[in-house]
C-alpha positions in Angstrom: -32.4 20.5 -6.2 -31.8 17.4 -8.2 -30.9 17.1 -11.8 -29.0 15.0 -14.2 -27.1 16.2 -17.3 -25.1 13.9 -19.6 -24.6 11.2 -16.9 -23.9 13.9 -14.2 -26.1 13.9 -11.2 -26.5 16.9 -9.0 -28.4 16.9 -5.6 -28.4 19.2 -2.6 -27.5 17.8 0.7 -28.8 18.7 4.1 -25.4 18.1 6.0 -23.2 20.7 7.3 -19.9 20.2 5.5 -16.5 21.8 6.5 -13.2 21.7 4.8 -9.8 22.3 6.6 -6.4 23.5 5.2 -3.5 24.4 7.4 -5.6 24.3 10.5 -8.1 26.8 9.1 -11.7 26.2 8.0 -11.7 27.0 4.2 -15.3 26.1 3.5 -18.3 25.8 5.9 -21.7 25.2 4.5 -25.1 23.8 5.4 -26.0 23.6 1.7 -23.5 21.5 0.0 -24.2 20.0 -3.4 -23.3 16.5 -4.3 -22.2 16.0 -7.8 -21.8 12.4 -9.2 -18.9 13.0 -11.6 -18.5 9.3 -11.8 -20.9 6.5 -11.0 -19.0 5.2 -7.9 -19.3 8.2 -5.4 -20.2 11.9 -5.3 -17.9 15.0 -5.0 -18.9 17.9 -2.9 -19.4 21.3 -4.5 -19.6 24.4 -2.2 -21.5 27.6 -2.7 -19.0 30.4 -3.4 -20.2 32.5 -0.6 -19.6 29.7 1.9 -15.9 29.5 0.9 -13.8 31.3 3.4 -10.4 30.9 1.9 -8.9 33.2 -0.6 -9.1 31.9 -4.2 -6.3 33.1 -6.4 -6.9 32.4 -10.2 -4.4 30.0 -11.7 -5.8 30.0 -15.2 -7.8 27.6 -17.2 -8.7 24.3 -15.6 -9.6 20.9 -17.0 -12.5 20.8 -19.5 -15.3 18.4 -18.8 -17.7 17.3 -21.6 -20.6 17.6 -19.3 -19.7 20.4 -16.9 -17.9 22.6 -19.4 -14.7 24.7 -19.1 -13.4 25.4 -15.6 -11.1 28.0 -14.1 -8.5 26.7 -11.5 -7.6 28.6 -8.3 -5.1 28.3 -5.6 -6.7 28.0 -2.2 -5.0 30.2 0.4 -5.6 30.2 4.2 -3.4 31.9 6.7 -0.2 30.9 5.1 -1.2 27.4 3.9 -1.9 27.1 0.3 -3.1 24.4 -2.2 -2.4 25.2 -5.9 -5.1 24.4 -8.3 -7.2 22.9 -5.6 -10.3 24.8 -6.5 -12.3 24.7 -9.7 -15.2 26.9 -10.9 -17.5 26.2 -13.8 -19.0 29.7 -14.3 -20.2 29.0 -17.7 -21.3 25.4 -17.2 -24.2 24.0 -19.3 -25.4 22.7 -15.9 -26.9 25.8 -14.4 -26.8 24.5 -10.8 -22.9 24.4 -10.9 -22.2 28.0 -11.9 -22.1 29.5 -8.4 -20.4 26.6 -6.8 -16.7 25.8 -6.0 -15.2 22.3 -6.3 -12.5 21.8 -3.7 -10.2 18.9 -4.4 -10.8 16.4 -1.7 -7.1 15.2 -1.3 -5.7 18.8 -1.4 -7.5 19.6 1.8 -6.2 18.4 5.3 -9.6 17.2 6.5 -13.3 17.1 5.7 -16.2 16.9 8.2 -19.9 16.0 7.8 -21.5 17.7 10.7 -18.9 17.0 13.6 -17.7 13.7 12.2 -14.5 13.5 10.0 -15.0 11.7 6.7 -12.3 9.9 4.8 -11.5 9.1 1.2 -14.5 10.7 -0.4 -18.0 12.0 0.6 -20.5 9.4 1.7 -23.1 8.5 -0.9 -26.6 8.9 0.6 -27.7 6.0 -1.5 -24.8 3.7 -0.4 -25.8 1.2 2.2 -23.8 -1.5 4.3 -25.4 -4.4 6.2 -23.3 -6.8 8.1 -25.1 -10.0 9.1 -23.9 -12.9 11.2 -24.5 -16.2 9.3 -24.3 -20.0 9.7 -23.4 -20.5 6.1 -20.4 -22.7 5.5 -17.8 -20.7 3.7 -14.4 -22.2 2.2 -11.8 -20.1 0.4 -9.4 -21.8 -2.0 -6.2 -20.3 -3.6 -4.6 -22.5 -6.3 -6.5 -25.4 -5.0 -5.4 -25.0 -1.4 -7.9 -24.2 1.3 -6.7 -21.1 3.1 -9.8 -20.3 5.1 -12.9 -22.3 6.3 -15.7 -21.2 8.5 -19.3 -22.0 9.7 -19.6 -18.7 11.4 -18.9 -15.9 8.9 -20.1 -12.4 8.8 -21.6 -11.5 5.4 -21.2 -7.8 4.3 -23.8 -6.6 1.9 -22.6 -3.2 0.2 -24.5 -1.4 -2.5 -23.0 -2.0 -5.9 -20.4 -4.7 -4.7 -20.7 -8.4 -4.4 -21.3 -9.9 -0.9 -18.1 -10.1 1.1 -17.4 -13.1 3.5 -15.6 -11.9 6.6 -14.1 -14.8 8.5 -12.5 -15.1 12.1 -8.8 -15.2 12.1 -8.9 -18.6 14.0 -10.5 -20.0 10.8 -7.9 -18.7 8.4 -4.6 -20.3 7.5 -2.6 -17.3 8.9 0.6 -19.2 8.3 0.0 -18.8 4.4 -0.7 -15.1 4.9 2.1 -12.5 4.7 1.6 -8.9 5.9 1.6 -6.3 3.1 2.4 -2.5 3.4 -0.8 -1.8 1.5 -3.4 0.2 3.4 -6.6 1.5 1.9 -9.5 3.6 3.2 -13.2 3.5 2.9 -15.6 6.2 4.1 -18.1 3.5 5.3 -15.7 1.0 6.9 -12.6 2.7 7.8 -8.9 1.8 7.3 -7.9 -1.8 6.0 -4.7 -3.5 6.3 -3.6 -6.3 3.9 -2.1 -9.6 3.5 -0.6 -11.5 0.5 -1.1 -15.3 0.2 1.7 -17.7 -0.4 0.9 -21.0 -1.9 3.9 -23.1 -2.7 6.3 -20.8 -4.6 3.6 -18.3 -5.7 2.6 -15.2 -3.9 -0.8 -13.7 -4.5 -0.4 -10.0 -3.7 -2.9 -8.2 -1.4 -5.4 -11.0 -1.6 -6.9 -10.5 1.8 -7.7 -7.7 4.2 -9.1 -6.8 7.6 -10.3 -3.7 9.4 -8.7 -3.5 12.8 -10.8 -0.5 13.9 -13.8 -0.2 11.6 -16.2 2.8 11.6 -19.2 2.6 13.8 -21.6 1.3 11.1 -19.2 -1.6 10.3 -18.1 -2.6 13.8 -19.2 -6.2 13.3 -16.3 -7.0 11.0 -13.6 -5.7 13.3 -10.6 -8.1 13.2 -12.2 -10.3 10.7 -10.5 -11.5 7.4 -12.0 -11.1 4.0 -10.7 -12.3 0.6 -11.2 -10.9 -2.9 -13.9 -13.1 -4.4 -12.7 -11.8 -7.8 -9.4 -13.6 -7.3 -10.0 -16.7 -5.1 -12.4 -19.7 -5.4 -15.2 -19.3 -2.9 -17.4 -22.3 -1.8 -20.7 -21.5 0.1 -22.5 -24.5 1.6 -20.4 -26.6 -0.8 -21.3 -24.7 -4.0 -18.6 -23.0 -5.9 -19.5 -19.4 -6.4 -19.0 -17.5 -9.8 -16.1 -14.9 -9.5 -17.7 -11.5 -9.7 -16.5 -8.8 -12.2 -15.8 -5.5 -10.4 -13.5 -2.6 -10.7 -11.2 -4.7 -8.2 
């Protein structure tokens, strides 16, 4: 099943998907549906008969110009509950959605694709990551000061994003980097820790990051440091790169 309605894409997945709440399996299906509600990543919709939790009506849910009017439900499972965490679009103009339940990702305790836990959001089957060792000379400047320089970077190519240059810590001016409390997650790379960069009296918040323990498909970047190309000056083989424009 695949369709597109008003910028909404709907596609059946072959993965077994499970959602947990309060230690209980609240959904278990081998026919999940991926719905691209935004262009960045999909959301899982589960067939109603594959939802094991009790769904208690909460009243009208949010309206979507493309999906129609929703009914919200509290998800209950063996004493645990998540108010408003389920939505149904029973009268949706998109016929494929009418018998499906949308479980709020963050309201669940854990999600699994087959037997591997997935974080942040479902993996997009059309999203790819390639990490390649390179001999290009990469130099990073912040306010005219070189904060990193390497002839042995790893280049990360990710669908929909500019190339990212990951550099060994020994090639980074770590004396200019200040640890941040910020932590972000990625379903393809794992959990990232951040640093701010201090140049003179100015601090550039959360300008660099690293994956200490990346997911298997991104192991090559473990412990390397990357900077936001959007916010620093990047020189590759002596040529200054144009700053990309992204959601970051």
